[in-house]
N, C-alpha and C positions, 0 to 999 in steps of 0.2 A: 648832135642831132642827137644824142642816146636821154639828154638829159632835154629838150623839150618833146620829142615823137607822142611820147602818151599823153599830154598834155592837150596838146593840139590834135591831135588822133580823137581825146576822147570832146574837148567843145567841137570834133564833128559829129561822130557820131552820136553823140548831143543835135547837134544838131536837127540829122535825120534821122536819126528816133520822134522825137513833137512836132521839127516839120511835115518831112516829107507823107503821114495817113494824117496826120492834118491838112495837106494843100494847105495850109501855111508856105511854105514850099512851091512851086505849082508844079506836077508833072504830070505826065497821063495817066498813072498810078489809080490816084482816085481823083474820088468829085467831090464837089464843095457844096450844097445844096446853102449858105447862106457868103455871105458874101464875106475878107480876113478883112475886121476891125478893126481901125486904127495900133488898135496896145500890142493885138495880137505877136506882131517884127520886132519887135521893141523884149518884146516876155521868150521869146526861140531864140533872139541875141544871150539876151541876160544870162538864162535857160547855160546857153553852151558856154558863156567862160565864164560864170561862177563854178561849170563841173568840170574843169578844164585847168583854172584856177584853187581846185581841190586834187584832184590827180599833182601840179606839177607842187605842195605841201612836203619836204619830204618829211617821213613818218619815220615812229624808230621801227624795226627789222621785226615783223612779226602782227602789229599794232593793224587789224583787221575793223578796225571799230570806225565808225560811222555808215559805211557803206550800205545799206538797207536803206540809211535817215538820204542817205546821195537817190540811190535809185527812185522809193519814194518821193523825194523833192517834183524828181523828173517827171514818171509817172503822170502828176497833181501835172504838173506841165503841159503835157499833155490832154488833160479835161477843162484847163482852163484853156486853153487854149481851142481843140476844137470845135466845130460844129452841131453846134447843141443839136441842132434836129438828123444829125448823121450818129449821133449818139446811138448804139440797138440801147443799150442798157434805162440811161435815159429818157425814146423815144418808151420804152418797154415802161418805162415805173412814173412818168409822167401824161403820156401818151403828146402826141404834136406841139398838140396849147399849149402845155406844164411848160416845150426843153423851153420853148421862147417865152412863155409869160413866165418861167421860178427858175428858168436852167441856166440863162442864157443873165441876166441881173446879174446870180451868185460866180461865174464865171471869171473877173475880172479879179474878184474876193479871193478866189481860188489861184489865181492867179499869182498877188501880193500874195499869199499863202506858198505857196510857192518858192517863188524869188528870198522872202523870209529864212523859209528852211533853210536850204545854199547855202546863202549869206552865214545864218549862224552854224552850218557841218562848218565854213573855208572858214572862219572864227576857233572857231571848238578847237579845228587842226591845226592852224593857224601855234597856238596858246603848248599843240601838243607836240612841236614840231621836234623833232631831231635836230640835234648841230654838230654841223660839222666838224668829223672830230683831225680828221686829221687833211685837215686844210696847212697847208707851209707856209711860215713866215707869222703865222698867227698867233702863239707862243713866243713872248722873247726872256734872259734868262731876264732881261730890265723886272721883266712883264709879271715876275713874278713874283709872292706877298714875302719869302728870302731875302736874291734882292734887293729891296724895297726896305724891308722893315728892316733894325741890327740886331743881332742877338740879346736878350738882356738877360745877367749878368746878378746867378742868385736867381733864392726863390720870386717867388710872386707875389703881386698882397693875393690876389684870389686863390692861393697852394698853400700858405698859413693863419695853421689852427686857430681861429677865433676861443 
């Protein structure tokens, strides 16, 4: 549970943080003015899964790189799946007709960019992951270079001056 608790918790919190205010997850807390589009639930699920996977990848102690990018990508997912006319910022800038005519067509692109950013964060963290050091049975005497390679007697070709 200690290993999977934080990733599962992150996935659940991400899903709730994106899904409840945007009313993709239907609750009595928020009312959506436009219906949920077909692509919004998969974006919500993928956002939660990628955030959970990012947390699940072991990292080196003290490595906090990428947190802001992941938070930004999850925030972009909120804007991507949100109701276009429920967003007060968009309505203030573009009006109702602009929110539906300009912002709504941009939202799927923002969703794809958000998912690509999360996937890139997962790949980067995977490449920088900490390797388990204290796993018993991983390094055996037979697997060490000393046990496989006989020691050379005398000087090597690289150590002879030319």
